[in-house]
PATIVO-269828 format. One line per 2 residues: for each residue x, y, z of N, C-alpha, C. Coordinates in nm, 2 decimals. Each point is the difference from the previous one (the first is absolute). Example, Ala and Ser with C-alpha at 12.3 -4.5 7.8 and 13.67 -1.06 7.14 Angstrom:
# PATIVO-269828
1.32/-0.57/0.78/-0.09/0.12/0.00/0.09/0.12/0.00; -0.04/0.11/-0.07/0.09/0.11/0.00/-0.08/0.11/0.08
//
This chain:
# PATIVO-269828
1.99/2.36/5.19/0.07/0.05/0.11/0.14/-0.06/0.01; 0.02/-0.11/-0.07/0.13/-0.06/0.02/0.02/-0.06/0.14
0.11/0.03/0.06/0.03/-0.05/0.14/-0.03/0.10/0.11; -0.05/0.12/-0.04/-0.03/0.10/0.09/-0.13/-0.03/0.08
0.00/0.04/0.13/-0.12/-0.01/0.08/-0.09/0.12/-0.01; 0.05/0.11/-0.06/-0.07/0.12/0.00/0.03/0.08/-0.13
-0.10/0.06/-0.06/0.02/0.08/-0.12/-0.08/0.13/0.02; 0.06/0.11/-0.03/-0.07/0.13/0.01/0.02/0.07/-0.13
-0.11/0.06/-0.05/0.02/0.07/-0.13/-0.08/0.13/0.00; 0.05/0.10/-0.07/-0.06/0.13/-0.02/0.01/0.04/-0.14
-0.11/0.05/-0.06/0.00/0.05/-0.13/-0.10/0.11/-0.01; 0.02/0.10/-0.09/-0.10/0.11/-0.01/0.06/0.11/-0.09
-0.07/0.11/0.01/0.03/0.12/-0.08/0.03/0.11/0.10; 0.13/0.03/0.03/0.04/0.10/0.09/0.01/0.14/-0.06
0.01/0.00/-0.13/0.02/0.13/-0.07/0.14/0.04/-0.02; 0.03/0.11/-0.06/-0.09/0.11/-0.03/-0.08/-0.02/-0.12
0.02/-0.10/-0.09/-0.08/-0.03/-0.11/-0.05/-0.14/0.00; -0.08/-0.04/-0.09/-0.05/-0.13/-0.01/-0.14/-0.03/0.04
-0.06/0.10/0.07/-0.14/-0.02/0.04/-0.10/0.01/-0.11; -0.11/-0.06/0.02/-0.11/0.01/-0.09/-0.13/0.02/0.08
-0.11/0.03/-0.06/-0.13/0.01/0.08/-0.03/-0.12/0.07; 0.03/-0.12/-0.06/-0.03/-0.13/0.06/0.10/-0.03/0.11
0.12/0.04/-0.02/0.11/-0.03/0.10/0.07/0.13/0.03; -0.05/0.09/0.09/0.07/0.12/0.02/0.13/-0.01/0.08
0.08/0.10/-0.01/0.12/0.00/0.08/-0.04/-0.03/0.15; 0.08/-0.08/0.06/-0.02/-0.04/0.14/-0.07/-0.13/0.01
-0.04/-0.06/-0.11/-0.06/-0.14/0.00/0.11/-0.10/0.03; -0.02/-0.08/0.10/0.10/-0.10/0.05/-0.07/-0.13/0.03
0.06/-0.11/-0.04/-0.04/-0.14/0.04/0.11/-0.06/0.09; -0.04/-0.06/0.11/0.09/-0.07/0.09/-0.03/-0.15/0.00
0.10/-0.08/0.01/-0.02/-0.14/0.00/0.09/-0.07/0.10; -0.06/-0.10/0.07/0.07/-0.08/0.10/-0.03/-0.14/-0.01
0.10/-0.09/0.00/-0.02/-0.14/0.01/0.08/-0.06/0.11; -0.06/-0.09/0.08/0.07/-0.07/0.11/-0.02/-0.15/-0.02
0.11/-0.07/0.02/0.00/-0.15/0.00/-0.03/-0.04/0.14; -0.10/-0.09/0.01/-0.04/-0.05/0.14/-0.03/-0.14/-0.02
0.07/-0.09/0.08/-0.03/-0.14/-0.02/0.03/-0.05/-0.14; -0.10/-0.06/-0.06/0.02/-0.05/-0.14/-0.06/0.10/-0.10
-0.05/0.11/0.04/-0.07/0.09/-0.09/0.06/0.14/0.00; -0.06/0.08/-0.09/0.04/0.15/-0.01/-0.13/0.08/0.01
0.01/0.10/0.08/-0.11/0.10/0.01/0.04/0.13/-0.07; -0.09/0.06/-0.08/0.04/0.12/-0.07/-0.11/0.11/0.02
0.04/0.12/0.02/-0.09/0.11/0.01/0.04/0.11/-0.10; -0.09/0.08/-0.05/0.03/0.11/-0.09/-0.09/0.12/0.05
0.05/0.12/0.00/-0.07/0.11/0.04/0.02/0.12/-0.09; -0.11/0.06/-0.04/0.01/0.12/-0.09/-0.01/0.12/0.09
0.09/0.10/-0.03/0.01/0.12/0.08/0.01/0.12/-0.09; -0.03/0.11/0.06/0.02/0.13/-0.07/0.07/0.10/0.09
0.12/0.04/-0.04/0.08/0.10/0.09/0.02/0.13/-0.08; -0.08/0.10/0.02/0.02/0.12/-0.07/0.13/0.07/0.05
0.06/0.08/-0.09/0.12/0.08/0.04/0.11/-0.01/-0.10; 0.11/0.05/0.04/0.12/0.00/-0.09/0.06/-0.14/0.00
0.08/-0.03/-0.10/0.06/-0.13/-0.03/0.07/-0.06/0.13; 0.08/0.08/0.06/0.07/-0.05/0.12/-0.10/-0.05/0.11
-0.10/0.08/0.02/-0.10/-0.03/0.10/-0.08/-0.13/-0.04; -0.04/-0.01/-0.12/-0.07/-0.12/-0.05/0.09/-0.12/0.03
0.12/0.00/-0.04/0.10/-0.11/0.02/0.01/-0.03/0.14; 0.02/0.10/0.09/0.02/-0.03/0.14/-0.12/-0.06/0.06
-0.12/0.05/-0.03/-0.13/-0.05/0.06/-0.02/-0.14/-0.05; 0.03/-0.03/-0.13/-0.01/-0.14/-0.06/0.09/-0.10/0.08
0.12/0.04/0.02/0.10/-0.09/0.06/-0.04/-0.02/0.15; -0.04/0.10/0.07/-0.04/-0.01/0.14/-0.13/-0.09/0.01
-0.09/0.02/-0.10/-0.13/-0.08/0.01/0.03/-0.14/-0.03; 0.09/-0.03/-0.09/0.04/-0.14/-0.03/0.06/-0.07/0.12
0.09/0.07/0.07/0.06/-0.05/0.12/-0.10/-0.02/0.11; -0.09/0.09/0.01/-0.11/-0.01/0.10/-0.09/-0.12/-0.03
-0.03/-0.02/-0.13/-0.07/-0.12/-0.04/0.07/-0.13/0.05; 0.13/-0.01/-0.02/0.08/-0.11/0.05/-0.01/-0.01/0.15
0.02/0.12/0.07/0.00/0.00/0.15/-0.13/-0.05/0.05; -0.11/0.03/-0.06/-0.13/-0.04/0.05/-0.03/-0.15/-0.02
0.05/-0.05/-0.11/-0.03/-0.14/-0.04/0.10/-0.10/0.07; 0.12/0.04/0.01/0.11/-0.09/0.04/-0.03/-0.07/0.14
-0.05/0.07/0.10/-0.03/-0.07/0.13/-0.09/-0.13/-0.02; -0.09/0.00/-0.10/-0.08/-0.11/-0.02/0.08/-0.13/-0.03
0.12/0.02/-0.05/0.08/-0.11/-0.06/0.12/-0.04/0.09; 0.02/0.08/0.10/0.11/-0.03/0.09/-0.05/-0.09/0.11
0.07/-0.11/0.02/-0.04/-0.10/0.10/0.07/0.03/0.13
//
């Protein structure tokens, strides 16, 4: 994480190509790390967002920001 207190990541297959039976279009992983005190907490979440590329990307971004929104209050003093 370097000097950052927060890291947010999104990866996946939004399409229109690249999907497989094991990882269909709309498969997304979200990641969040927060520095707190002397340690780092990390969460990962697997999601599936069906739909066109733009909608998959939008839902992935909003879900990642929501993940941050839900966890951040635990770390604000």
